[in-house]
C-alpha positions as CSV (number, residue, x, y, z in Angstrom):
1,M,-92.2,6.4,28.0
2,Y,-94.0,4.3,30.6
3,S,-96.9,1.9,30.0
4,E,-100.4,3.4,30.2
5,D,-101.2,0.7,32.7
6,M,-98.5,1.9,35.2
7,S,-99.9,3.8,38.1
8,T,-98.7,7.2,39.0
9,P,-96.7,6.0,42.1
10,E,-95.0,3.4,39.9
11,R,-94.1,6.0,37.3
12,L,-92.7,8.2,40.1
13,I,-90.6,5.4,41.5
14,E,-89.3,4.3,38.1
15,S,-88.4,7.8,37.1
16,T,-86.7,8.4,40.4
17,R,-84.7,5.2,40.0
18,E,-83.5,6.3,36.5
19,L,-82.7,9.8,37.6
20,L,-80.7,8.6,40.7
21,W,-78.7,6.4,38.5
22,E,-78.0,9.2,36.0
23,R,-77.7,12.2,38.2
24,G,-77.5,11.2,41.9
25,Y,-79.7,12.4,44.7
26,T,-78.8,16.1,44.6
27,G,-79.1,16.2,40.8
28,T,-82.6,14.6,41.0
29,S,-85.0,17.4,41.4
30,P,-88.7,16.9,42.1
31,K,-89.4,18.8,38.9
32,A,-87.3,16.3,36.9
33,I,-89.0,13.4,38.5
34,L,-92.4,14.8,37.7
35,E,-91.5,15.5,34.1
36,R,-90.0,12.1,33.5
37,A,-93.0,10.4,35.2
38,D,-95.4,12.6,33.2
39,A,-97.1,13.3,36.5
40,G,-98.9,16.3,37.8
41,Q,-97.2,18.8,40.2
42,G,-98.9,17.6,43.4
43,S,-98.7,13.9,42.7
44,M,-95.4,13.3,44.4
45,Y,-96.6,14.7,47.6
46,H,-100.0,13.0,47.3
47,H,-98.3,9.5,47.1
48,F,-95.0,10.2,49.0
49,K,-94.0,12.4,52.0
50,G,-91.4,14.1,49.8
51,K,-88.3,13.5,47.8
52,P,-86.5,11.5,50.6
53,D,-89.5,9.1,50.9
54,L,-89.7,8.7,47.1
55,A,-85.9,8.2,46.8
56,L,-86.0,5.5,49.5
57,A,-88.8,3.7,47.6
58,A,-86.7,4.0,44.4
59,I,-83.4,2.8,46.1
60,R,-85.2,-0.1,47.7
61,R,-86.6,-1.2,44.3
62,T,-83.2,-0.8,42.7
63,A,-81.6,-2.9,45.5
64,E,-84.2,-5.6,45.2
65,E,-83.8,-5.8,41.4
66,M,-80.0,-6.0,41.8
67,R,-80.3,-8.9,44.3
68,A,-82.8,-10.7,42.1
69,T,-80.5,-10.4,39.0
70,A,-77.5,-11.5,41.0
71,A,-79.3,-14.4,42.6
72,G,-80.6,-15.5,39.2
73,V,-77.0,-16.1,38.1
74,L,-75.4,-17.1,41.4
75,D,-78.1,-19.6,42.2
76,G,-78.0,-21.0,38.6
77,P,-76.5,-24.2,37.3
78,G,-72.8,-25.1,37.4
79,T,-69.9,-25.5,39.7
80,P,-69.1,-22.8,42.2
81,Y,-66.4,-21.4,39.9
82,E,-68.8,-21.4,36.9
83,R,-71.5,-19.5,38.9
84,I,-69.0,-16.9,40.0
85,E,-67.7,-16.7,36.4
86,A,-71.3,-16.3,35.2
87,Y,-71.9,-13.5,37.7
88,L,-68.7,-11.7,36.6
89,R,-69.4,-12.1,32.9
90,R,-73.1,-11.4,32.9
91,E,-74.3,-8.8,30.5
92,R,-74.1,-5.3,32.0
93,D,-74.2,-1.7,30.8
94,V,-70.6,-1.2,32.1
95,L,-70.3,2.4,31.0
96,R,-73.4,3.3,32.8
97,G,-72.2,1.8,36.0
98,C,-74.0,0.0,38.8
99,P,-77.2,1.7,40.0
100,V,-76.5,0.5,43.6
101,G,-72.8,1.1,43.5
102,R,-73.1,4.6,42.2
103,L,-75.2,5.5,45.2
104,T,-72.2,4.8,47.4
105,M,-70.5,7.8,45.8
106,D,-73.5,10.1,46.5
107,P,-72.7,12.1,49.7
108,D,-76.4,12.7,50.4
109,V,-77.3,9.0,50.2
110,I,-74.3,8.0,52.4
111,A,-75.1,10.8,55.0
112,S,-78.7,9.4,55.4
113,P,-79.0,6.2,57.4
114,E,-82.4,5.6,55.8
115,L,-81.2,6.0,52.2
116,R,-78.0,4.2,52.8
117,A,-79.5,1.1,54.5
118,P,-80.8,-0.7,51.3
119,V,-77.4,0.0,49.6
120,D,-75.5,-1.5,52.6
121,E,-77.9,-4.4,52.9
122,T,-77.6,-5.3,49.2
123,L,-73.8,-5.2,49.1
124,D,-73.6,-7.2,52.3
125,W,-76.0,-9.8,50.8
126,L,-74.0,-10.0,47.7
127,R,-70.7,-10.6,49.5
128,G,-72.4,-13.1,51.8
129,R,-73.9,-15.0,48.8
130,I,-70.6,-15.1,47.0
131,A,-68.7,-16.2,50.2
132,G,-71.2,-19.1,50.5
133,I,-70.4,-20.2,46.9
134,V,-66.7,-20.0,47.6
135,E,-67.3,-22.2,50.7
136,E,-69.1,-24.7,48.5
137,G,-66.1,-24.7,46.1
138,K,-63.7,-25.3,49.0
139,A,-65.8,-28.2,50.2
140,Q,-65.9,-29.7,46.7
141,G,-62.1,-29.3,46.4
142,Q,-62.5,-26.8,43.6
143,F,-60.9,-24.0,45.5
144,A,-57.9,-24.1,47.8
145,P,-58.9,-24.9,51.4
146,G,-56.9,-22.0,52.7
147,L,-58.9,-19.3,50.8
148,D,-60.8,-16.9,53.0
149,A,-64.4,-16.9,51.5
150,G,-65.1,-13.4,52.8
151,E,-62.0,-12.0,51.3
152,I,-62.7,-13.6,47.9
153,A,-66.3,-12.3,48.0
154,A,-65.0,-8.8,48.8
155,A,-62.5,-9.1,45.9
156,V,-65.3,-10.2,43.5
157,V,-67.5,-7.3,44.5
158,A,-64.6,-4.9,44.4
159,T,-63.6,-6.1,40.9
160,V,-67.1,-5.4,39.6
161,Q,-67.6,-2.1,41.3
162,G,-64.1,-0.9,40.6
163,G,-64.4,-2.1,37.1
164,Y,-67.4,0.1,36.5
165,V,-65.5,3.1,37.8
166,L,-62.4,2.4,35.6
167,A,-64.5,1.7,32.6
168,R,-66.4,5.0,33.0
169,A,-63.2,6.9,33.5
170,S,-61.6,5.4,30.3
171,G,-64.8,5.4,28.3
172,S,-64.4,1.8,27.4
173,P,-65.6,-1.5,28.9
174,A,-62.2,-3.1,28.1
175,V,-60.7,-2.3,31.5
176,F,-63.8,-3.9,33.2
177,D,-63.4,-7.0,31.1
178,A,-59.6,-7.1,31.8
179,G,-60.3,-7.0,35.6
180,V,-62.8,-9.8,35.3
181,R,-60.4,-12.0,33.3
182,G,-57.6,-11.3,35.8
183,L,-59.8,-12.2,38.8
184,L,-61.1,-15.4,37.1
185,S,-57.5,-16.5,36.3
186,L,-56.7,-16.1,40.0
187,L,-59.8,-18.1,41.0
188,A,-59.3,-20.8,38.4
189,P,-60.0,-24.2,40.0
190,R,-57.2,-26.3,41.2
191,T,-56.2,-29.2,39.1
192,S,-55.0,-32.3,40.8
């Protein structure tokens, strides 16, 4: 499953990332992590203090990856609207959901300030980055000057995260796509 060149700690982190996405914190047992990582029984405790420490490393890695993916689109070419559109329309495994967003529904993650911190930081970063792009669009006359950039950024993130939930509930990405199209039509640049 993993490359032979991947170290045991890396395999443990990657297997924990996948299991957290699939099963959540409670459903991710040390035994399942070790099995997926093809690691020996004592290896988790040799490399990490325990499940919370390993989960924190996995959540941080997932958060970093999400920020890098989003930045790759949001910092790409195009007008502010085109960059927001590219973010909303980028390829996603909609029915699987967001690996960071799903953590917000995990009571064990939310109850732990340490596990929750990378989740909060990532969602705050995303809203801030999108708000900055909306401000760029306002300065260029692409968006109405009265738009609140923070509210628009919150609406973009809510559309994506809520779209994941609705798509999973319906078993179809169609509702996610409809939400994206609706938000984009509301954000469509002003014409003079």
